[in-house]
C-alpha positions in Angstrom: 0.0 0.0 0.0 2.7 2.5 1.0 4.7 2.0 -2.1 1.7 2.5 -4.4 1.1 5.9 -2.8 4.7 6.8 -3.3 4.4 5.8 -6.9 1.3 7.9 -7.4 2.8 11.3 -6.3 4.5 13.9 -8.5 7.8 12.1 -9.1 9.7 15.5 -9.2 8.4 16.5 -5.7 10.8 16.4 -2.8 10.1 13.3 -0.7 13.0 13.4 1.8 15.3 16.3 2.8 18.2 16.5 5.2 20.7 19.2 5.9 22.8 18.3 2.8 20.6 16.0 0.7 17.3 15.8 -1.1 15.5 12.9 -2.8 12.4 13.2 -5.0 9.6 10.8 -5.0 10.8 9.3 -8.3 14.4 8.9 -7.0 13.1 7.5 -3.7 11.7 4.4 -5.3 14.9 3.8 -7.2 17.1 4.2 -4.1 14.8 1.9 -2.1 15.4 -0.8 -4.7 19.2 -0.2 -4.5 19.0 -0.9 -0.7 16.8 -3.9 -1.3 19.6 -5.5 -3.3 21.8 -5.2 -0.2 19.4 -7.2 2.0 19.7 -10.5 0.1 21.3 -12.4 2.9 19.8 -10.4 5.8 17.2 -12.1 8.0 16.8 -9.6 10.8 18.0 -6.1 10.3 18.9 -3.8 13.3 18.9 -0.1 12.7 21.2 2.0 14.9 21.4 5.3 13.1 20.6 8.9 13.8 17.6 10.5 12.1 18.9 10.4 8.5 17.7 9.7 5.0 19.8 6.5 5.2 17.7 5.3 8.2 14.6 5.6 6.2 16.0 4.0 3.1 17.0 0.9 5.1 13.7 0.8 6.8 11.6 1.1 3.6 13.8 -1.5 1.9 13.3 -3.9 4.7 9.5 -3.3 4.4 9.6 -3.9 0.7 11.7 -7.1 0.9 9.7 -8.4 3.9 12.9 -8.4 6.0 12.3 -8.1 9.8 13.5 -4.7 10.9 14.4 -3.9 14.5 15.0 -0.1 15.2 17.3 0.6 18.1 16.2 3.7 20.0 19.1 6.2 20.6 18.3 6.4 24.3 18.9 2.6 24.9 21.7 1.7 27.2 24.4 -0.7 26.1 22.8 -3.4 28.2 19.4 -2.8 26.5 21.0 -2.9 23.1 22.7 -6.2 23.8 19.4 -7.6 25.1 17.6 -6.4 22.0 20.2 -8.0 19.6 20.1 -11.3 21.4 16.3 -11.5 22.0 15.4 -10.7 18.4 18.3 -12.5 16.9 19.5 -9.5 14.8 21.6 -11.0 12.1 22.9 -7.7 10.6 23.2 -4.3 12.1 23.3 -0.9 10.4 25.4 1.6 12.3 27.5 4.6 11.3 30.1 2.0 10.4 27.8 0.5 7.8 26.0 -2.8 7.4 27.7 -5.6 9.4 26.9 -9.1 10.4 26.4 -9.7 14.2 27.0 -13.5 14.3 23.5 -14.0 15.6 20.8 -16.2 14.2 17.3 -15.0 13.7 15.2 -15.8 16.8 12.7 -18.6 16.4 10.4 -16.6 18.7 9.6 -14.1 15.9 6.0 -14.8 14.6 5.7 -15.4 10.9 4.7 -12.3 9.0 6.6 -9.9 11.3 7.8 -6.8 9.5 9.0 -4.8 12.5 9.9 -5.5 16.1 9.7 -2.4 18.3 11.3 -2.6 21.7 9.9 -0.3 24.4 11.6 0.0 27.7 8.5 1.3 29.5 9.0 1.5 33.2 11.4 -1.4 33.4 15.0 -1.7 32.3 14.4 -4.8 30.1 12.9 -3.9 26.7 9.9 -5.9 25.5 9.6 -6.7 21.8 6.3 -6.0 20.0 6.0 -7.8 16.7 4.1 -6.0 14.0 3.1 -7.0 10.4 3.3 -4.5 7.6 -0.5 -4.4 7.4 -0.8 -3.0 10.9 1.6 -0.1 10.3 0.1 0.7 6.9 -3.4 0.6 8.3 -2.5 3.2 10.9 -0.7 5.4 8.3 -3.6 5.1 5.9 -6.2 5.9 8.6 -4.2 9.0 9.7 -4.0 10.1 6.0 -7.7 9.5 5.6 -8.6 11.6 8.7 -6.3 14.5 7.9 -6.7 14.5 4.1 -4.3 16.2 1.7 -5.0 19.7 3.1 -2.2 19.1 5.6 0.3 17.6 3.2 3.2 20.0 3.4 6.5 19.8 5.2 6.7 17.3 8.1 9.7 17.8 10.3 10.8 14.7 12.3 11.3 15.7 15.9 11.2 12.3 17.6 13.7 9.5 16.9 12.7 7.5 13.9 13.1 4.4 16.0 9.9 5.5 17.8 6.8 4.1 16.1 4.9 7.4 16.5 7.4 9.2 14.2 8.2 6.2 12.0 4.6 5.2 11.2 2.4 8.2 12.1 4.9 10.8 10.9 6.8 9.3 8.0 4.6 6.6 6.5 1.4 8.7 6.7 3.4 11.7 5.4 4.7 9.8 2.4 1.1 8.6 1.7 0.0 12.2 1.7 2.8 13.4 -0.5 4.6 15.4 2.2 8.3 16.4 2.2 9.8 14.6 5.1 12.6 16.7 6.7 15.1 14.9 8.8 17.3 17.0 11.1 19.7 14.9 13.1 18.7 14.7 16.7 21.7 16.7 17.8 20.5 19.6 15.6 17.7 20.2 18.1 20.3 21.1 20.8 20.6 20.1 24.4 17.1 19.4 25.9 15.6 20.5 22.5 16.7 24.1 23.1 16.8 24.6 19.3 13.4 23.0 18.6 11.8 26.4 17.6 14.7 27.2 15.3 14.5 23.9 13.5 10.7 24.2 12.9 11.0 27.7 11.8 14.1 27.2 9.6 12.4 24.3 7.8 9.0 26.0 7.5 7.4 23.0 9.2 3.7 22.5 8.6 3.5 19.5 10.8 5.4 17.7 13.6 4.7 15.1 16.3 5.8 15.7 19.9 5.5 14.3 23.4 4.1 16.6 26.1 7.6 17.3 27.5 8.7 18.7 24.2 5.5 20.7 23.8 6.1 22.5 27.1 9.6 23.3 26.0 8.3 24.6 22.6 5.7 26.8 24.4 8.5 28.6 26.3 10.5 29.0 23.1 7.5 30.5 21.3 7.0 33.0 24.1 10.6 34.1 23.8 11.2 33.7 20.0 7.8 34.4 18.4 5.2 32.4 16.6 5.5 29.6 14.0 2.9 30.6 11.4 3.7 27.8 9.0 2.5 25.1 11.4 -0.8 23.6 10.5 -0.9 20.4 12.7 1.1 19.6 15.8 0.3 16.2 17.1 0.8 15.5 20.9 0.8 12.0 22.4 2.6 9.9 24.9 0.9 10.9 28.1 -2.1 12.9 29.3 -2.1 16.7 28.6 -4.2 19.1 30.6 -6.8 20.9 28.5 -5.6 24.3 29.8 -2.1 23.6 28.4 -3.6 22.9 25.0 -5.5 26.1 25.2 -2.4 28.0 26.2 -0.6 26.5 23.2 -3.4 27.5 20.8 -3.4 31.0 22.2 0.2 31.2 21.2 -0.7 30.1 17.6 0.4 26.4 18.0 -2.2 24.1 16.3 -2.0 21.4 18.9 -4.1 18.2 18.7 -3.9 15.5 21.2 -3.9 11.8 20.3 -3.5 8.4 22.0 -1.6 5.3 20.9 0.1 2.1 21.8 3.0 0.2 20.4 0.8 -2.9 20.2 -1.5 -1.0 17.8 1.4 0.3 15.6 1.3 3.7 17.3 -1.9 5.7 17.0 -5.3 4.6 18.3 -7.3 7.8 18.4 -6.6 11.4 17.5 -8.1 14.9 17.3 -7.9 16.6 13.9 -8.9 20.0 12.6 -12.7 20.1 12.2 -13.2 17.2 14.5 -11.7 18.1 17.7 -12.6 18.1 21.4 -10.0 19.5 23.8 -9.7 17.3 26.9 -10.0 14.1 24.9 -7.6 12.1 22.7 -9.9 12.4 19.7 -12.0 9.7 17.9 -10.8 6.2 17.0 -8.9 5.8 13.7 -11.3 4.3 11.1 -9.8 0.8 11.3 -9.7 0.6 15.1 -12.3 -1.2 17.3 -12.3 -0.6 21.0 -14.5 -0.9 24.1 -14.4 -0.2 27.8 -14.3 -3.1 30.3 -14.4 -2.3 34.0 -13.1 1.2 33.2 -10.1 -0.1 31.1 -9.7 0.6 27.4 -9.7 -2.6 25.4 -8.6 -2.8 21.7 -10.1 -5.5 19.6 -8.0 -7.2 16.9 -5.1 -4.7 17.6 -3.1 -5.9 14.6 0.1 -6.9 16.3 1.3 -10.5 16.2 2.2 -10.8 19.8 5.3 -10.2 21.9 8.4 -12.2 21.1 7.7 -15.7 22.1 4.1 -15.1 22.9 0.8 -15.8 21.1 -1.1 -12.9 19.5 -4.2 -11.9 21.5 -7.6 -11.3 19.9 -8.0 -8.2 22.1 -5.5 -6.1 24.0 -5.9 -4.9 27.5 -4.3 -1.5 27.4 -3.9 -1.0 31.2 -5.3 2.5 30.5 -8.3 3.8 32.3 -10.9 5.8 30.2 -14.2 6.0 28.5 -15.8 7.0 25.2 -18.4 9.7 25.1 -21.6 9.7 23.1 -19.9 11.4 20.2 -17.1 8.8 20.0 -14.3 10.9 21.6 -11.9 8.9 23.7 -11.1 10.1 27.2 -7.9 8.6 28.7 -7.9 9.3 32.5 -4.8 7.3 33.7 -3.0 4.0 34.1 -4.5 1.1 36.0 -1.2 0.3 37.7 -0.6 3.9 38.8 -3.9 4.3 40.6 -3.5 5.7 44.1 -5.9 4.7 46.9 -5.9 7.2 49.7 -6.5 6.3 53.3 -10.0 7.8 52.8 -10.6 5.1 50.2 -10.7 7.3 47.1 -9.2 5.9 43.9 -7.2 8.6 42.0 -5.2 8.4 38.8 -2.2 10.6 39.5 -2.1 11.7 35.8 -5.2 13.7 36.4 -3.9 16.2 39.1 -0.5 16.1 37.4 -1.9 17.4 34.1 -3.6 20.2 36.0 -0.4 21.1 37.8 1.6 21.0 34.5 -0.8 23.6 33.1 0.5 26.1 35.6 3.2 28.5 34.2 5.5 28.0 37.2 5.6 24.2 37.1 7.8 22.4 34.6 7.6 18.8 35.8 5.7 17.0 38.6 4.9 13.6 40.1 1.9 13.1 42.4 2.0 10.5 45.1 0.1 9.5 48.3 -1.0 5.9 48.1 -2.3 5.0 51.6 -2.0 8.6 52.8 -5.0 10.9 53.7 -4.0 13.5 51.2 -2.0 13.8 47.9 1.5 15.2 47.8 3.7 16.2 44.8 7.3 16.5 43.8 7.7 19.7 41.8 10.3 20.9 39.4 9.6 24.6 38.9 10.2 26.6 35.8 12.7 28.7 37.7 13.9 29.6 41.2 11.5 32.5 41.5 8.4 30.6 40.4 5.7 30.9 43.0 5.0 27.2 43.4 2.6 27.7 46.3 0.4 30.0 44.2 0.5 27.5 41.2 -0.6 24.7 43.5 -3.4 26.8 45.0 -4.6 27.7 41.5 -4.5 24.1 40.4 -6.4 23.0 43.6 -9.2 25.4 42.7 -10.1 23.2 39.8 -9.8 19.9 41.6 -12.2 18.3 44.1 -11.0 18.2 47.7 -9.9 14.5 47.6 -7.6 15.1 44.6 -6.0 18.3 45.8 -2.3 18.6 46.7 -1.8 19.3 50.4 2.0 19.0 50.5 4.8 19.5 47.9 8.6 19.3 47.7 10.9 21.1 45.2 13.2 18.7 43.5 15.8 18.6 40.7 14.7 18.1 37.1 13.7 14.6 35.9 15.9 13.6 32.9 16.8 10.6 30.9 20.3 10.8 32.3 19.2 10.4 35.9 16.9 7.6 34.9 13.7 9.5 35.8 12.4 9.7 32.2 12.1 7.2 29.4 13.6 8.2 26.1 10.3 9.5 24.9 9.8 11.7 28.0 7.5 9.6 30.1 8.2 9.7 33.8 9.7 6.6 35.5 7.5 6.8 38.6 9.2 4.1 40.6 12.7 5.6 40.0 11.5 9.2 40.7 9.9 8.3 44.0 13.0 6.3 45.0 15.4 9.1 44.2 13.5 12.1 45.4 11.4 11.2 48.4 14.5 11.3 50.6 15.4 14.8 51.9 17.7 16.6 49.5 19.1 20.0 49.0 18.4 21.5 45.6 20.8 24.1 44.4 19.1 26.4 41.9 20.6 29.2 39.8 18.6 32.4 40.4 16.6 33.6 37.4 18.0 36.8 36.0 15.7 39.8 35.7 15.5 39.6 31.9 14.1 36.0 32.1 11.6 37.2 34.8 10.5 39.9 32.4 10.0 37.4 29.6 8.1 35.0 31.9 5.8 37.6 33.4 4.7 39.1 30.1 3.7 35.8 28.6 -0.1 36.3 28.7 0.1 39.9 27.3 2.5 38.8 24.5 0.1 35.9 23.6 -2.7 38.4 23.3 -0.7 40.4 20.8 0.2 37.3 18.7 -3.5 36.4 18.4 -4.5 39.7 16.7 -5.9 38.8 13.3 -4.0 41.6 11.5 -0.7 40.3 12.9 -1.5 36.6 12.3 -2.5 37.3 8.7 0.5 39.6 8.1 2.9 36.9 9.2 1.4 34.7 6.5 1.3 37.3 3.8 -2.5 37.4 3.8 -3.1 41.2 4.0 -4.0 43.7 1.4 -1.8 46.6 0.3 -4.1 49.2 1.9 -3.8 47.2 5.2 0.0 47.3 5.0 0.0 51.1 4.3 -2.4 51.6 7.2 0.0 49.7 9.4 2.9 51.8 8.3 1.0 55.0 8.9 0.3 54.0 12.5 3.9 52.8 12.9 5.1 56.3 11.8 2.9 58.0 14.4 4.4 56.0 17.3 8.0 55.6 16.0 8.4 59.4 15.6 8.1 59.5 19.4 10.9 57.0 20.1 13.7 59.6 20.3 11.6 62.1 22.4 10.7 59.2 24.7 14.3 58.3 25.3 15.2 62.0 25.9 12.4 62.4 28.4 13.5 59.2 30.2 17.1 60.4 30.4 16.3 63.8 31.6 14.2 62.5 34.5 16.6 59.8 35.8 17.8 60.5 39.4 21.6 60.9 39.9 22.0 57.3 41.1 20.5 55.9 37.9 22.4 58.1 35.4 24.5 55.1 34.5 21.6 54.3 32.2 22.5 57.4 30.1 25.1 55.4 28.2 22.4 52.9 27.1 20.0 55.7 26.2 22.7 57.4 24.0 23.3 54.2 22.1 19.6 53.7 21.5 19.3 57.4 20.4 22.1 56.8 17.8 20.3 53.8 16.4 16.7 55.1 16.4 17.2 58.6 14.9 15.3 59.1 11.6 13.5 55.8 11.5 10.2 57.5 11.1 11.4 58.8 7.7 12.2 55.3 6.6 8.6 54.4 7.3 7.3 57.3 5.1 9.6 56.2 2.3 8.2 52.7 2.6 4.7 54.1 2.3 5.6 55.8 -0.9 7.3 52.7 -2.3 4.2 50.7 -1.5 2.1 53.1 -3.5 0.8 55.3 -0.7 1.0 59.1 -0.1 3.7 59.7 2.5 2.7 63.4 2.9 -0.9 62.4 3.6 0.4 59.8 6.1 2.6 62.4 7.8 -0.4 64.8 8.3 -3.0 62.1 9.1 -4.3 61.9 12.7 -3.2 58.6 14.3 -5.9 56.2 15.5 -7.0 56.6 19.1 -5.3 53.4 20.0 -2.0 54.7 18.8 -2.5 58.0 20.7 -3.3 56.1 23.9 -0.1 54.0 23.7 2.0 57.1 23.1 0.2 59.1 25.9 0.6 56.2 28.3 4.3 56.2 28.0 4.8 59.9 28.3 2.6 59.8 31.4 4.5 56.9 33.0 7.9 58.6 32.3 6.9 61.9 33.8 4.5 60.9 36.6 5.6 57.5 37.8 9.1 56.1 37.0 11.2 56.9 33.9 13.0 53.5 34.2 9.7 51.9 33.4 10.0 53.0 29.7 12.5 50.1 29.3 9.3 48.0 29.3 8.2 49.7 26.1 11.6 49.2 24.6 11.4 45.5 25.5 7.9 45.2 23.9 8.9 46.9 20.6 12.3 45.2 20.2 11.3 41.7 21.2 8.2 41.9 18.9 10.2 43.2 15.9 13.0 40.7 16.5 10.5 37.9 16.0 8.0 39.2 13.5 9.6 42.0 11.4 11.7 40.1 8.9 9.3 37.2 8.8 6.3 39.5 8.2 8.2 41.6 5.7 9.1 38.5 3.6 5.5 37.2 3.7 3.8 40.5 2.9 6.4 41.3 0.1 5.8 38.0 -1.6 2.0 38.2 -1.1 1.6 41.7 -2.5 4.4 41.5 -5.0 6.0 44.7 -3.7 9.6 45.8 -4.1 12.0 45.4 -1.2 12.3 49.2 -1.1 8.8 49.1 0.5 10.1 47.2 3.6 13.3 49.0 4.7 11.9 49.7 8.2 10.8 46.1 8.8 13.9 44.4 7.3 16.2 46.8 9.2 14.5 46.1 12.5 14.5 42.4 12.0 18.3 42.4 12.0 18.9 45.5 14.2 16.9 44.4 17.1 18.5 41.0 17.3 21.7 42.9 18.4 19.6 45.4 20.4 18.0 42.6 22.4 21.4 41.3 23.5 22.3 44.8 24.6 18.9 45.2 26.3 19.2 41.9 28.2 22.7 42.9 29.5 21.4 46.4 30.5 18.3 45.3 32.4 20.1 42.5 34.2 22.1 45.3 35.9 18.9 46.8 37.3 18.5 45.5 40.9 16.0 48.0 42.4 12.7 46.0 42.9 10.7 49.2 42.2 12.4 49.7 38.9 12.0 46.0 37.9 8.3 46.2 38.8 7.9 49.3 36.7 9.6 47.7 33.6 7.3 44.6 33.9 4.2 46.8 34.3 5.0 49.0 31.3 6.0 45.9 29.2 2.7 44.1 30.1 0.6 47.1 29.4 2.3 48.1 26.1 2.0 44.6 24.8 -1.8 45.0 25.3 -1.8 48.5 23.9 0.2 47.4 20.9 -2.3 44.6 20.3 -5.1 47.3 20.4 -3.1 49.4 17.9 -2.9 46.4 15.5 -6.5 45.5 16.0 -7.7 49.0 15.1 -6.1 48.8 11.6 -8.9 48.2 9.1 -8.3 44.8 7.6 -8.2 43.7 4.0 -11.1 45.1 2.0 -12.2 47.3 4.9 -9.3 49.7 4.2 -9.8 52.6 1.8 -6.9 52.9 -0.5 -4.9 56.0 0.5 -2.7 55.9 -2.6 
């Protein structure tokens, strides 16, 4: 099935792309055949490579030749790898050194018809082999393609290891069926702890990706700091429960997040939310080929498609060990794991995933594990987002949405859960037993204080999100605005940018003697900002507008309010607070100026001379932000810090009002 889809696509379209290599759909089939020829004497193929085109070529060749393929997850220990090789009887292994024989014989425990054996470590150290036929994987991929359709066939960036079924089957196989371009950054390209995740998605113009909740939370923080990802159309989240509030936060930041649910025994995905058929708080509806029921609160999959575990007979139905139910509209609700259920001394049964997901929706909580089996109340181990996070307030907020018996009464701050300290699986799932063993004993946690700049970023999150939701800005980033709208934006920009130099001069003149060290920073900003309003007028002319009319026009009330607010704050409250306005403008332009300029220029077919202001600020403010961060981190007066945060928060909202007041598309009268 998969290969017939590949054959049906435009053979000149790019199918696979890495940093230094591209393969079209036509060339892909030929290269798969070349790799097939190298599998003549291979019975069981082990794949121990990074995310590369080569990994996929070996994988697809094994599928085509009916060679058993055993992907080796990159997070496996040496002991787990040795166990996998011996248990499956891997006869040949592909590593960076090439294809080599292992000296093993194929395991007689492999069921006939097995195409892939996926080993999952789960919560134990010994991996368990799930044997899958080609039909099970292709059914999942085809069902996903059917549910999404070709509207979402664009550029899929592989974020998870290819050895994970969720990426291998749900990402790559369904992407190839839809005619996507599959982009394969090596895992190291994402940086330590996926610190470059935003960069990779933006650089590759990703329209889709698949993540586990741990990575989504990391991406949320990166979007807050680095700006939106307007190309994304579908971001699938699976692996563990996600609180509905977290999904709403992500969508408020422009991330099209859709939760799903899956099992290795079902070749990855079982149910999923999709655009147009979505219910936040559920894992979506069952894939078309999946049959399921609920028995004693446990989700049961009928005819799951897998052939059994190594050495075991395939079941007619699979007991998932997941608690849940299906509502009258067919949406699946997964509420927890049977084996994780806590029974308090009051006799209440609680799945810890429930209060954990509510806690993880709080901005100050990065990771958590809830415990309390046999205790009268629940407790939590908390990894905060930073040393200044108000964990007590976060827990109080979470408790407001939980019934009394599920509320957290006690908590302890602990060090982060990682793969390296054996508190997370390679896919980001918590190893509960290990965590409770490691962290329930008293320990001293050393934490690096959060600098003021990071506090400023964190505490303006909600206001920044409001700005990024304004339709005029969202459409501008995607090049979907009219020329009159662009000219109207430039006109309002002129009427607030012309005040930048007077703002800075007013700030400098009102600084008390002990804060005059800021004059050096003000002088540097003055040198950079002088004359920018004239650039904007020239852009208006190049875009076909009347720059003299724009100069004389009365600014919108929203623009006047933002300008008046800053003059008032400088003169009446605290001149240092104006740095909050600087932060708002420069952080915004750093993230959206160049990107928006490119999109609008291409969408309106305007010359680059109509975008001198935006292009200059996209590059200028990157350096400005480094200088700004260094400057504000030297401000230690709590009153000044509070003033900067106050002004930044308010000006994000006022700037959102400024954008929202710009007549959109056909509503604008042409001023040319």
